[in-house]
Structure formats: C-alpha cells, structure tokens
DOPA-192199 format. One record per atom (N, C-alpha, C): x, y, z; residue in three letters; atom name; residue number from 0. Coordinates in nm, 2 decimals. Layout:
BEGIN
+--------+--------+--------+------+------+------+
!      x !      y !      z ! resn ! name ! resi !
+--------+--------+--------+------+------+------+
!      X !      Y !      Z !  ALA !   CA !  NUM !
...
+--------+--------+--------+------+------+------+
//
This chain:
BEGIN
+--------+--------+--------+------+------+------+
!      x !      y !      z ! resn ! name ! resi !
+--------+--------+--------+------+------+------+
!   0.09 !  -0.12 !   0.00 !  UNK !    N !    0 !
!   0.00 !   0.00 !   0.00 !  UNK !   CA !    0 !
!   0.09 !   0.12 !   0.00 !  UNK !    C !    0 !
!   0.06 !   0.22 !  -0.08 !  UNK !    N !    1 !
!   0.14 !   0.34 !  -0.08 !  UNK !   CA !    1 !
!   0.08 !   0.44 !   0.02 !  UNK !    C !    1 !
!   0.17 !   0.53 !   0.06 !  UNK !    N !    2 !
!   0.13 !   0.63 !   0.16 !  UNK !   CA !    2 !
!   0.06 !   0.75 !   0.08 !  UNK !    C !    2 !
!  -0.05 !   0.79 !   0.13 !  UNK !    N !    3 !
!  -0.13 !   0.90 !   0.06 !  UNK !   CA !    3 !
!  -0.07 !   1.03 !   0.10 !  UNK !    C !    3 !
!  -0.08 !   1.13 !   0.01 !  UNK !    N !    4 !
!  -0.04 !   1.26 !   0.04 !  UNK !   CA !    4 !
!  -0.14 !   1.32 !   0.14 !  UNK !    C !    4 !
!  -0.10 !   1.39 !   0.24 !  UNK !    N !    5 !
!  -0.19 !   1.44 !   0.34 !  UNK !   CA !    5 !
!  -0.22 !   1.59 !   0.31 !  UNK !    C !    5 !
!  -0.33 !   1.63 !   0.37 !  UNK !    N !    6 !
!  -0.38 !   1.76 !   0.37 !  UNK !   CA !    6 !
!  -0.29 !   1.84 !   0.47 !  UNK !    C !    6 !
!  -0.31 !   1.97 !   0.48 !  UNK !    N !    7 !
!  -0.23 !   2.05 !   0.58 !  UNK !   CA !    7 !
!  -0.25 !   1.99 !   0.72 !  UNK !    C !    7 !
!  -0.14 !   1.98 !   0.79 !  UNK !    N !    8 !
!  -0.13 !   1.92 !   0.92 !  UNK !   CA !    8 !
!  -0.23 !   1.99 !   1.01 !  UNK !    C !    8 !
!  -0.28 !   1.91 !   1.11 !  UNK !    N !    9 !
!  -0.37 !   1.97 !   1.21 !  UNK !   CA !    9 !
!  -0.52 !   1.96 !   1.17 !  UNK !    C !    9 !
!  -0.59 !   2.01 !   1.27 !  UNK !    N !   10 !
!  -0.74 !   2.01 !   1.25 !  UNK !   CA !   10 !
!  -0.79 !   2.15 !   1.25 !  UNK !    C !   10 !
!  -0.73 !   2.23 !   1.16 !  UNK !    N !   11 !
!  -0.78 !   2.37 !   1.15 !  UNK !   CA !   11 !
!  -0.87 !   2.39 !   1.04 !  UNK !    C !   11 !
!  -0.92 !   2.51 !   1.02 !  UNK !    N !   12 !
!  -1.01 !   2.54 !   0.91 !  UNK !   CA !   12 !
!  -0.95 !   2.51 !   0.78 !  UNK !    C !   12 !
!  -0.82 !   2.55 !   0.76 !  UNK !    N !   13 !
!  -0.76 !   2.52 !   0.63 !  UNK !   CA !   13 !
!  -0.76 !   2.38 !   0.59 !  UNK !    C !   13 !
!  -0.72 !   2.29 !   0.69 !  UNK !    N !   14 !
!  -0.72 !   2.15 !   0.66 !  UNK !   CA !   14 !
!  -0.86 !   2.09 !   0.64 !  UNK !    C !   14 !
!  -0.96 !   2.14 !   0.71 !  UNK !    N !   15 !
!  -1.09 !   2.10 !   0.69 !  UNK !   CA !   15 !
!  -1.15 !   2.14 !   0.56 !  UNK !    C !   15 !
!  -1.12 !   2.26 !   0.51 !  UNK !    N !   16 !
!  -1.17 !   2.30 !   0.38 !  UNK !   CA !   16 !
!  -1.10 !   2.22 !   0.27 !  UNK !    C !   16 !
!  -0.97 !   2.19 !   0.29 !  UNK !    N !   17 !
!  -0.90 !   2.10 !   0.19 !  UNK !   CA !   17 !
!  -0.96 !   1.96 !   0.19 !  UNK !    C !   17 !
!  -0.99 !   1.91 !   0.31 !  UNK !    N !   18 !
!  -1.06 !   1.78 !   0.32 !  UNK !   CA !   18 !
!  -1.19 !   1.78 !   0.24 !  UNK !    C !   18 !
!  -1.27 !   1.89 !   0.25 !  UNK !    N !   19 !
!  -1.40 !   1.89 !   0.18 !  UNK !   CA !   19 !
!  -1.37 !   1.90 !   0.03 !  UNK !    C !   19 !
!  -1.27 !   1.98 !  -0.01 !  UNK !    N !   20 !
!  -1.25 !   1.99 !  -0.15 !  UNK !   CA !   20 !
!  -1.20 !   1.86 !  -0.22 !  UNK !    C !   20 !
!  -1.14 !   1.78 !  -0.14 !  UNK !    N !   21 !
!  -1.08 !   1.65 !  -0.19 !  UNK !   CA !   21 !
!  -1.19 !   1.54 !  -0.21 !  UNK !    C !   21 !
!  -1.31 !   1.57 !  -0.16 !  UNK !    N !   22 !
!  -1.42 !   1.47 !  -0.16 !  UNK !   CA !   22 !
!  -1.52 !   1.51 !  -0.27 !  UNK !    C !   22 !
!  -1.59 !   1.41 !  -0.32 !  UNK !    N !   23 !
!  -1.70 !   1.44 !  -0.42 !  UNK !   CA !   23 !
!  -1.83 !   1.40 !  -0.35 !  UNK !    C !   23 !
!  -1.88 !   1.49 !  -0.27 !  UNK !    N !   24 !
!  -2.00 !   1.46 !  -0.20 !  UNK !   CA !   24 !
!  -2.11 !   1.55 !  -0.23 !  UNK !    C !   24 !
!  -2.24 !   1.51 !  -0.21 !  UNK !    N !   25 !
!  -2.35 !   1.60 !  -0.23 !  UNK !   CA !   25 !
!  -2.34 !   1.73 !  -0.14 !  UNK !    C !   25 !
!  -2.40 !   1.84 !  -0.19 !  UNK !    N !   26 !
!  -2.40 !   1.96 !  -0.12 !  UNK !   CA !   26 !
!  -2.46 !   1.95 !   0.02 !  UNK !    C !   26 !
!  -2.57 !   1.87 !   0.03 !  UNK !    N !   27 !
!  -2.63 !   1.85 !   0.16 !  UNK !   CA !   27 !
!  -2.54 !   1.79 !   0.27 !  UNK !    C !   27 !
!  -2.46 !   1.69 !   0.22 !  UNK !    N !   28 !
!  -2.36 !   1.63 !   0.31 !  UNK !   CA !   28 !
!  -2.25 !   1.73 !   0.35 !  UNK !    C !   28 !
!  -2.21 !   1.81 !   0.25 !  UNK !    N !   29 !
!  -2.10 !   1.91 !   0.28 !  UNK !   CA !   29 !
!  -2.16 !   2.01 !   0.38 !  UNK !    C !   29 !
!  -2.28 !   2.05 !   0.37 !  UNK !    N !   30 !
!  -2.34 !   2.14 !   0.47 !  UNK !   CA !   30 !
!  -2.35 !   2.07 !   0.61 !  UNK !    C !   30 !
!  -2.38 !   1.94 !   0.61 !  UNK !    N !   31 !
!  -2.38 !   1.87 !   0.74 !  UNK !   CA !   31 !
!  -2.24 !   1.87 !   0.80 !  UNK !    C !   31 !
!  -2.14 !   1.84 !   0.72 !  UNK !    N !   32 !
!  -2.01 !   1.84 !   0.77 !  UNK !   CA !   32 !
!  -1.96 !   1.97 !   0.82 !  UNK !    C !   32 !
!  -2.00 !   2.08 !   0.75 !  UNK !    N !   33 !
!  -1.96 !   2.22 !   0.79 !  UNK !   CA !   33 !
!  -2.03 !   2.25 !   0.93 !  UNK !    C !   33 !
!  -2.15 !   2.20 !   0.94 !  UNK !    N !   34 !
!  -2.23 !   2.23 !   1.07 !  UNK !   CA !   34 !
!  -2.16 !   2.15 !   1.18 !  UNK !    C !   34 !
!  -2.12 !   2.03 !   1.16 !  UNK !    N !   35 !
!  -2.05 !   1.95 !   1.26 !  UNK !   CA !   35 !
!  -1.91 !   2.01 !   1.29 !  UNK !    C !   35 !
!  -1.84 !   2.06 !   1.19 !  UNK !    N !   36 !
!  -1.71 !   2.13 !   1.21 !  UNK !   CA !   36 !
!  -1.73 !   2.25 !   1.30 !  UNK !    C !   36 !
!  -1.84 !   2.33 !   1.27 !  UNK !    N !   37 !
!  -1.87 !   2.45 !   1.35 !  UNK !   CA !   37 !
!  -1.89 !   2.41 !   1.50 !  UNK !    C !   37 !
!  -1.96 !   2.30 !   1.52 !  UNK !    N !   38 !
!  -1.98 !   2.26 !   1.66 !  UNK !   CA !   38 !
!  -1.85 !   2.22 !   1.72 !  UNK !    C !   38 !
!  -1.77 !   2.14 !   1.65 !  UNK !    N !   39 !
!  -1.64 !   2.10 !   1.70 !  UNK !   CA !   39 !
!  -1.55 !   2.22 !   1.74 !  UNK !    C !   39 !
!  -1.55 !   2.33 !   1.66 !  UNK !    N !   40 !
!  -1.47 !   2.45 !   1.69 !  UNK !   CA !   40 !
!  -1.53 !   2.52 !   1.81 !  UNK !    C !   40 !
!  -1.66 !   2.52 !   1.83 !  UNK !    N !   41 !
!  -1.72 !   2.59 !   1.94 !  UNK !   CA !   41 !
!  -1.71 !   2.52 !   2.08 !  UNK !    C !   41 !
!  -1.71 !   2.38 !   2.07 !  UNK !    N !   42 !
!  -1.70 !   2.31 !   2.19 !  UNK !   CA !   42 !
!  -1.56 !   2.30 !   2.25 !  UNK !    C !   42 !
!  -1.54 !   2.31 !   2.37 !  UNK !    N !   43 !
!  -1.41 !   2.29 !   2.43 !  UNK !   CA !   43 !
!  -1.37 !   2.15 !   2.45 !  UNK !    C !   43 !
!  -1.24 !   2.13 !   2.48 !  UNK !    N !   44 !
!  -1.19 !   1.99 !   2.50 !  UNK !   CA !   44 !
!  -1.25 !   1.94 !   2.63 !  UNK !    C !   44 !
!  -1.27 !   1.81 !   2.65 !  UNK !    N !   45 !
!  -1.32 !   1.76 !   2.77 !  UNK !   CA !   45 !
!  -1.23 !   1.80 !   2.89 !  UNK !    C !   45 !
!  -1.29 !   1.81 !   3.00 !  UNK !    N !   46 !
!  -1.22 !   1.84 !   3.12 !  UNK !   CA !   46 !
!  -1.21 !   1.72 !   3.22 !  UNK !    C !   46 !
!  -1.11 !   1.70 !   3.28 !  UNK !    N !   47 !
!  -1.10 !   1.58 !   3.37 !  UNK !   CA !   47 !
!  -1.19 !   1.59 !   3.49 !  UNK !    C !   47 !
!  -1.25 !   1.70 !   3.51 !  UNK !    N !   48 !
!  -1.36 !   1.71 !   3.61 !  UNK !   CA !   48 !
!  -1.49 !   1.67 !   3.56 !  UNK !    C !   48 !
!  -1.51 !   1.65 !   3.43 !  UNK !    N !   49 !
!  -1.63 !   1.60 !   3.37 !  UNK !   CA !   49 !
!  -1.64 !   1.45 !   3.41 !  UNK !    C !   49 !
!  -1.75 !   1.40 !   3.45 !  UNK !    N !   50 !
!  -1.76 !   1.26 !   3.50 !  UNK !   CA !   50 !
!  -1.72 !   1.16 !   3.39 !  UNK !    C !   50 !
!  -1.76 !   1.19 !   3.26 !  UNK !    N !   51 !
!  -1.73 !   1.10 !   3.16 !  UNK !   CA !   51 !
!  -1.58 !   1.09 !   3.12 !  UNK !    C !   51 !
!  -1.51 !   1.19 !   3.16 !  UNK !    N !   52 !
!  -1.36 !   1.20 !   3.13 !  UNK !   CA !   52 !
!  -1.27 !   1.19 !   3.25 !  UNK !    C !   52 !
!  -1.33 !   1.16 !   3.36 !  UNK !    N !   53 !
!  -1.25 !   1.16 !   3.49 !  UNK !   CA !   53 !
!  -1.13 !   1.07 !   3.49 !  UNK !    C !   53 !
!  -1.14 !   0.96 !   3.42 !  UNK !    N !   54 !
!  -1.03 !   0.86 !   3.42 !  UNK !   CA !   54 !
!  -0.95 !   0.86 !   3.28 !  UNK !    C !   54 !
!  -0.97 !   0.96 !   3.20 !  UNK !    N !   55 !
!  -0.90 !   0.97 !   3.08 !  UNK !   CA !   55 !
!  -0.81 !   1.09 !   3.07 !  UNK !    C !   55 !
!  -0.69 !   1.07 !   3.05 !  UNK !    N !   56 !
!  -0.59 !   1.18 !   3.05 !  UNK !   CA !   56 !
!  -0.56 !   1.21 !   2.90 !  UNK !    C !   56 !
!  -0.61 !   1.32 !   2.85 !  UNK !    N !   57 !
!  -0.58 !   1.35 !   2.71 !  UNK !   CA !   57 !
!  -0.48 !   1.46 !   2.69 !  UNK !    C !   57 !
!  -0.40 !   1.49 !   2.80 !  UNK !    N !   58 !
!  -0.30 !   1.60 !   2.79 !  UNK !   CA !   58 !
!  -0.20 !   1.57 !   2.69 !  UNK !    C !   58 !
!  -0.16 !   1.44 !   2.66 !  UNK !    N !   59 !
!  -0.06 !   1.41 !   2.56 !  UNK !   CA !   59 !
!  -0.12 !   1.40 !   2.42 !  UNK !    C !   59 !
!  -0.25 !   1.41 !   2.41 !  UNK !    N !   60 !
!  -0.31 !   1.40 !   2.27 !  UNK !   CA !   60 !
!  -0.30 !   1.53 !   2.21 !  UNK !    C !   60 !
!  -0.22 !   1.54 !   2.10 !  UNK !    N !   61 !
!  -0.19 !   1.67 !   2.03 !  UNK !   CA !   61 !
!  -0.26 !   1.66 !   1.89 !  UNK !    C !   61 !
!  -0.37 !   1.72 !   1.88 !  UNK !    N !   62 !
!  -0.45 !   1.71 !   1.76 !  UNK !   CA !   62 !
!  -0.37 !   1.77 !   1.64 !  UNK !    C !   62 !
!  -0.29 !   1.87 !   1.67 !  UNK !    N !   63 !
!  -0.21 !   1.93 !   1.56 !  UNK !   CA !   63 !
!  -0.11 !   1.84 !   1.49 !  UNK !    C !   63 !
!  -0.09 !   1.72 !   1.55 !  UNK !    N !   64 !
!   0.01 !   1.63 !   1.49 !  UNK !   CA !   64 !
!  -0.06 !   1.54 !   1.39 !  UNK !    C !   64 !
!  -0.19 !   1.54 !   1.38 !  UNK !    N !   65 !
!  -0.26 !   1.46 !   1.29 !  UNK !   CA !   65 !
!  -0.30 !   1.54 !   1.17 !  UNK !    C !   65 !
!  -0.33 !   1.46 !   1.06 !  UNK !    N !   66 !
!  -0.38 !   1.53 !   0.94 !  UNK !   CA !   66 !
!  -0.47 !   1.43 !   0.87 !  UNK !    C !   66 !
!  -0.55 !   1.48 !   0.78 !  UNK !    N !   67 !
!  -0.65 !   1.40 !   0.70 !  UNK !   CA !   67 !
!  -0.58 !   1.36 !   0.57 !  UNK !    C !   67 !
!  -0.61 !   1.24 !   0.52 !  UNK !    N !   68 !
!  -0.55 !   1.20 !   0.39 !  UNK !   CA !   68 !
!  -0.62 !   1.28 !   0.28 !  UNK !    C !   68 !
!  -0.53 !   1.32 !   0.18 !  UNK !    N !   69 !
!  -0.58 !   1.40 !   0.07 !  UNK !   CA !   69 !
!  -0.63 !   1.31 !  -0.05 !  UNK !    C !   69 !
!  -0.57 !   1.19 !  -0.06 !  UNK !    N !   70 !
!  -0.60 !   1.10 !  -0.17 !  UNK !   CA !   70 !
!  -0.64 !   0.97 !  -0.12 !  UNK !    C !   70 !
!  -0.71 !   0.90 !  -0.21 !  UNK !    N !   71 !
!  -0.74 !   0.76 !  -0.18 !  UNK !   CA !   71 !
!  -0.62 !   0.68 !  -0.17 !  UNK !    C !   71 !
!  -0.59 !   0.60 !  -0.07 !  UNK !    N !   72 !
!  -0.48 !   0.51 !  -0.06 !  UNK !   CA !   72 !
!  -0.49 !   0.40 !  -0.17 !  UNK !    C !   72 !
!  -0.37 !   0.36 !  -0.22 !  UNK !    N !   73 !
!  -0.37 !   0.25 !  -0.32 !  UNK !   CA !   73 !
!  -0.33 !   0.12 !  -0.25 !  UNK !    C !   73 !
!  -0.36 !   0.01 !  -0.31 !  UNK !    N !   74 !
!  -0.33 !  -0.12 !  -0.25 !  UNK !   CA !   74 !
!  -0.45 !  -0.18 !  -0.19 !  UNK !    C !   74 !
!  -0.43 !  -0.31 !  -0.14 !  UNK !    N !   75 !
!  -0.54 !  -0.38 !  -0.08 !  UNK !   CA !   75 !
!  -0.57 !  -0.33 !   0.05 !  UNK !    C !   75 !
!  -0.70 !  -0.35 !   0.09 !  UNK !    N !   76 !
!  -0.75 !  -0.31 !   0.22 !  UNK !   CA !   76 !
!  -0.73 !  -0.43 !   0.31 !  UNK !    C !   76 !
!  -0.67 !  -0.41 !   0.43 !  UNK !    N !   77 !
!  -0.65 !  -0.53 !   0.52 !  UNK !   CA !   77 !
!  -0.78 !  -0.59 !   0.55 !  UNK !    C !   77 !
!  -0.77 !  -0.72 !   0.57 !  UNK !    N !   78 !
!  -0.89 !  -0.80 !   0.61 !  UNK !   CA !   78 !
!  -0.93 !  -0.76 !   0.76 !  UNK !    C !   78 !
!  -1.06 !  -0.76 !   0.78 !  UNK !    N !   79 !
!  -1.11 !  -0.73 !   0.92 !  UNK !   CA !   79 !
!  -1.09 !  -0.85 !   1.01 !  UNK !    C !   79 !
!  -1.02 !  -0.83 !   1.12 !  UNK !    N !   80 !
!  -0.99 !  -0.93 !   1.21 !  UNK !   CA !   80 !
!  -1.12 !  -0.99 !   1.28 !  UNK !    C !   80 !
!  -1.22 !  -0.91 !   1.30 !  UNK !    N !   81 !
!  -1.34 !  -0.95 !   1.37 !  UNK !   CA !   81 !
!  -1.43 !  -1.03 !   1.27 !  UNK !    C !   81 !
!  -1.41 !  -1.02 !   1.14 !  UNK !    N !   82 !
!  -1.49 !  -1.10 !   1.05 !  UNK !   CA !   82 !
!  -1.45 !  -1.24 !   1.02 !  UNK !    C !   82 !
!  -1.33 !  -1.27 !   1.07 !  UNK !    N !   83 !
!  -1.27 !  -1.40 !   1.05 !  UNK !   CA !   83 !
!  -1.36 !  -1.51 !   1.11 !  UNK !    C !   83 !
!  -1.40 !  -1.61 !   1.03 !  UNK !    N !   84 !
!  -1.48 !  -1.72 !   1.08 !  UNK !   CA !   84 !
!  -1.62 !  -1.69 !   1.10 !  UNK !    C !   84 !
!  -1.67 !  -1.57 !   1.06 !  UNK !    N !   85 !
!  -1.81 !  -1.53 !   1.08 !  UNK !   CA !   85 !
!  -1.87 !  -1.51 !   0.95 !  UNK !    C !   85 !
!  -1.99 !  -1.56 !   0.93 !  UNK !    N !   86 !
!  -2.07 !  -1.54 !   0.81 !  UNK !   CA !   86 !
!  -2.15 !  -1.41 !   0.82 !  UNK !    C !   86 !
!  -2.11 !  -1.31 !   0.74 !  UNK !    N !   87 !
!  -2.17 !  -1.18 !   0.75 !  UNK !   CA !   87 !
!  -2.27 !  -1.16 !   0.63 !  UNK !    C !   87 !
!  -2.37 !  -1.08 !   0.65 !  UNK !    N !   88 !
!  -2.46 !  -1.05 !   0.54 !  UNK !   CA !   88 !
!  -2.40 !  -0.95 !   0.44 !  UNK !    C !   88 !
!  -2.30 !  -0.89 !   0.49 !  UNK !    N !   89 !
!  -2.23 !  -0.79 !   0.40 !  UNK !   CA !   89 !
!  -2.14 !  -0.71 !   0.49 !  UNK !    C !   89 !
!  -2.08 !  -0.60 !   0.43 !  UNK !    N !   90 !
!  -1.99 !  -0.52 !   0.51 !  UNK !   CA !   90 !
!  -1.93 !  -0.41 !   0.42 !  UNK !    C !   90 !
!  -1.87 !  -0.32 !   0.49 !  UNK !    N !   91 !
!  -1.79 !  -0.21 !   0.42 !  UNK !   CA !   91 !
!  -1.66 !  -0.20 !   0.50 !  UNK !    C !   91 !
!  -1.56 !  -0.15 !   0.43 !  UNK !    N !   92 !
!  -1.43 !  -0.12 !   0.49 !  UNK !   CA !   92 !
!  -1.38 !   0.01 !   0.44 !  UNK !    C !   92 !
!  -1.31 !   0.08 !   0.52 !  UNK !    N !   93 !
!  -1.25 !   0.21 !   0.48 !  UNK !   CA !   93 !
!  -1.11 !   0.20 !   0.52 !  UNK !    C !   93 !
!  -1.03 !   0.28 !   0.44 !  UNK !    N !   94 !
!  -0.89 !   0.29 !   0.46 !  UNK !   CA !   94 !
!  -0.85 !   0.43 !   0.46 !  UNK !    C !   94 !
!  -0.80 !   0.49 !   0.57 !  UNK !    N !   95 !
!  -0.77 !   0.63 !   0.58 !  UNK !   CA !   95 !
!  -0.88 !   0.72 !   0.55 !  UNK !    C !   95 !
!  -1.00 !   0.68 !   0.59 !  UNK !    N !   96 !
!  -1.12 !   0.77 !   0.56 !  UNK !   CA !   96 !
!  -1.18 !   0.76 !   0.43 !  UNK !    C !   96 !
!  -1.13 !   0.67 !   0.34 !  UNK !    N !   97 !
!  -1.19 !   0.65 !   0.21 !  UNK !   CA !   97 !
!  -1.25 !   0.51 !   0.20 !  UNK !    C !   97 !
!  -1.36 !   0.50 !   0.13 !  UNK !    N !   98 !
!  -1.42 !   0.37 !   0.11 !  UNK !   CA !   98 !
!  -1.32 !   0.28 !   0.03 !  UNK !    C !   98 !
!  -1.30 !   0.16 !   0.08 !  UNK !    N !   99 !
!  -1.21 !   0.07 !   0.02 !  UNK !   CA !   99 !
!  -1.28 !  -0.05 !  -0.04 !  UNK !    C !   99 !
!  -1.38 !  -0.10 !   0.03 !  UNK !    N !  100 !
!  -1.45 !  -0.22 !  -0.02 !  UNK !   CA !  100 !
!  -1.59 !  -0.22 !   0.04 !  UNK !    C !  100 !
!  -1.68 !  -0.28 !  -0.03 !  UNK !    N !  101 !
!  -1.82 !  -0.30 !   0.02 !  UNK !   CA !  101 !
!  -1.87 !  -0.43 !  -0.04 !  UNK !    C !  101 !
!  -1.95 !  -0.50 !   0.03 !  UNK !    N !  102 !
!  -2.00 !  -0.63 !  -0.01 !  UNK !   CA !  102 !
!  -2.14 !  -0.66 !   0.05 !  UNK !    C !  102 !
!  -2.23 !  -0.70 !  -0.03 !  UNK !    N !  103 !
!  -2.36 !  -0.74 !   0.01 !  UNK !   CA !  103 !
!  -2.39 !  -0.88 !  -0.05 !  UNK !    C !  103 !
!  -2.46 !  -0.96 !   0.03 !  UNK !    N !  104 !
!  -2.49 !  -1.09 !  -0.02 !  UNK !   CA !  104 !
!  -2.63 !  -1.09 !  -0.07 !  UNK !    C !  104 !
!  -2.65 !  -1.15 !  -0.19 !  UNK !    N !  105 !
!  -2.77 !  -1.14 !  -0.27 !  UNK !   CA !  105 !
!  -2.90 !  -1.18 !  -0.19 !  UNK !    C !  105 !
!  -2.91 !  -1.28 !  -0.12 !  UNK !    N !  106 !
!  -3.03 !  -1.31 !  -0.05 !  UNK !   CA !  106 !
!  -3.08 !  -1.20 !   0.04 !  UNK !    C !  106 !
!  -2.98 !  -1.13 !   0.10 !  UNK !    N !  107 !
!  -3.02 !  -1.02 !   0.19 !  UNK !   CA !  107 !
!  -3.06 !  -0.89 !   0.11 !  UNK !    C !  107 !
!  -3.00 !  -0.88 !  -0.01 !  UNK !    N !  108 !
!  -3.03 !  -0.76 !  -0.09 !  UNK !   CA !  108 !
!  -3.18 !  -0.77 !  -0.13 !  UNK !    C !  108 !
!  -3.23 !  -0.89 !  -0.16 !  UNK !    N !  109 !
!  -3.37 !  -0.91 !  -0.20 !  UNK !   CA !  109 !
!  -3.47 !  -0.87 !  -0.09 !  UNK !    C !  109 !
!  -3.43 !  -0.87 !   0.04 !  UNK !    N !  110 !
!  -3.52 !  -0.83 !   0.14 !  UNK !   CA !  110 !
!  -3.49 !  -0.69 !   0.19 !  UNK !    C !  110 !
!  -3.40 !  -0.62 !   0.12 !  UNK !    N !  111 !
!  -3.37 !  -0.48 !   0.15 !  UNK !   CA !  111 !
!  -3.26 !  -0.45 !   0.24 !  UNK !    C !  111 !
!  -3.18 !  -0.55 !   0.28 !  UNK !    N !  112 !
!  -3.07 !  -0.52 !   0.36 !  UNK !   CA !  112 !
!  -2.94 !  -0.51 !   0.28 !  UNK !    C !  112 !
!  -2.87 !  -0.40 !   0.29 !  UNK !    N !  113 !
!  -2.75 !  -0.38 !   0.21 !  UNK !   CA !  113 !
!  -2.65 !  -0.31 !   0.29 !  UNK !    C !  113 !
!  -2.53 !  -0.32 !   0.25 !  UNK !    N !  114 !
!  -2.42 !  -0.24 !   0.32 !  UNK !   CA !  114 !
!  -2.36 !  -0.15 !   0.21 !  UNK !    C !  114 !
!  -2.33 !  -0.03 !   0.25 !  UNK !    N !  115 !
!  -2.27 !   0.07 !   0.16 !  UNK !   CA !  115 !
!  -2.18 !   0.17 !   0.24 !  UNK !    C !  115 !
!  -2.08 !   0.22 !   0.17 !  UNK !    N !  116 !
!  -2.00 !   0.32 !   0.23 !  UNK !   CA !  116 !
!  -2.07 !   0.45 !   0.23 !  UNK !    C !  116 !
!  -2.02 !   0.55 !   0.30 !  UNK !    N !  117 !
!  -2.09 !   0.68 !   0.31 !  UNK !   CA !  117 !
!  -2.12 !   0.74 !   0.18 !  UNK !    C !  117 !
!  -2.02 !   0.74 !   0.09 !  UNK !    N !  118 !
!  -2.03 !   0.81 !  -0.04 !  UNK !   CA !  118 !
!  -2.14 !   0.75 !  -0.12 !  UNK !    C !  118 !
!  -2.14 !   0.61 !  -0.13 !  UNK !    N !  119 !
!  -2.24 !   0.54 !  -0.21 !  UNK !   CA !  119 !
!  -2.38 !   0.56 !  -0.15 !  UNK !    C !  119 !
!  -2.38 !   0.56 !  -0.02 !  UNK !    N !  120 !
!  -2.51 !   0.57 !   0.05 !  UNK !   CA !  120 !
!  -2.57 !   0.71 !   0.03 !  UNK !    C !  120 !
!  -2.48 !   0.81 !   0.03 !  UNK !    N !  121 !
!  -2.53 !   0.95 !   0.01 !  UNK !   CA !  121 !
!  -2.59 !   0.96 !  -0.13 !  UNK !    C !  121 !
!  -2.52 !   0.90 !  -0.23 !  UNK !    N !  122 !
!  -2.57 !   0.91 !  -0.37 !  UNK !   CA !  122 !
!  -2.70 !   0.84 !  -0.38 !  UNK !    C !  122 !
!  -2.71 !   0.72 !  -0.31 !  UNK !    N !  123 !
!  -2.84 !   0.65 !  -0.32 !  UNK !   CA !  123 !
!  -2.95 !   0.73 !  -0.25 !  UNK !    C !  123 !
!  -2.92 !   0.79 !  -0.13 !  UNK !    N !  124 !
!  -3.02 !   0.86 !  -0.06 !  UNK !   CA !  124 !
!  -3.07 !   0.98 !  -0.14 !  UNK !    C !  124 !
!  -2.98 !   1.04 !  -0.21 !  UNK !    N !  125 !
!  -3.02 !   1.16 !  -0.29 !  UNK !   CA !  125 !
!  -3.11 !   1.11 !  -0.40 !  UNK !    C !  125 !
!  -3.08 !   1.00 !  -0.46 !  UNK !    N !  126 !
!  -3.17 !   0.95 !  -0.57 !  UNK !   CA !  126 !
!  -3.30 !   0.90 !  -0.51 !  UNK !    C !  126 !
!  -3.30 !   0.84 !  -0.40 !  UNK !    N !  127 !
!  -3.43 !   0.78 !  -0.34 !  UNK !   CA !  127 !
!  -3.51 !   0.89 !  -0.27 !  UNK !    C !  127 !
!  -3.44 !   0.98 !  -0.20 !  UNK !    N !  128 !
!  -3.52 !   1.07 !  -0.11 !  UNK !   CA !  128 !
!  -3.52 !   1.22 !  -0.17 !  UNK !    C !  128 !
!  -3.46 !   1.24 !  -0.28 !  UNK !    N !  129 !
!  -3.46 !   1.37 !  -0.34 !  UNK !   CA !  129 !
!  -3.38 !   1.47 !  -0.27 !  UNK !    C !  129 !
!  -3.28 !   1.43 !  -0.19 !  UNK !    N !  130 !
!  -3.20 !   1.52 !  -0.12 !  UNK !   CA !  130 !
!  -3.11 !   1.60 !  -0.21 !  UNK !    C !  130 !
!  -3.09 !   1.73 !  -0.18 !  UNK !    N !  131 !
!  -3.00 !   1.81 !  -0.26 !  UNK !   CA !  131 !
!  -2.91 !   1.89 !  -0.18 !  UNK !    C !  131 !
+--------+--------+--------+------+------+------+
//
C-alpha cells in the first residue's frame, strides 16, 4: 500500500476546507459536515472534572500532529480481524477515511438489507429521497 499525500497538518479550518475539496459529496452532506465542524470548533476539550472523562488523560493527545488524507490510498485493504470465521450478510471497509470495499450478499439484498460506504449511501439517498 502506498502512503497517501496528506492535507495540511492539524485540524484547523484550512485542513478541513482542503478535506472537503478532496471529496466528491453532495451539497447537503457538505453542509452537514460544515455544521459538525462548527460545533467542533465551538466546543471545548473535555475536562478531567467531567464525569465521563474523569479517568481519561488526554493531555498528551496533540490534535495538531494529525492530518487527514488527501487522496485515496492504493493497494489492498487489510482484512477485518473480527470478520474471520463469521458469516456476514455484508460489510464495508474504509482505509484512511476513504471507502475501500463493500459487499452485500444477494439473499439479503432481496429483502432490502444492504451495506454501503458513506459516499455510495449518500448518492443512493439523494436518488431515493430527493436530497440536494
């Protein structure tokens, strides 16, 4: 697998906008992502005095050291460890935030059960629900 070129380092507005530009998603999903980003920017980091975070020390977690992938990685997607020896009706896999594989089994498709990655699901929802 080759290493993908990354967007600007960190989780700032510049890297978020570059992330959106690198994706081909419907406008309604981009608006949803922008709304979630706005919430992320307005909310503070958890505090160790908050009950849910009392036993979690995130002082060493440096968000600025991470970046989002700019391109779809190439090469095979690793097999899911939890799926080994299990008969699944289908599944999706992502690699560095990009859809890498999806599979649905025909008998389940006939009864309306399918698996899809976010991008394919959004396209289907737009077609089925008239979302724009």
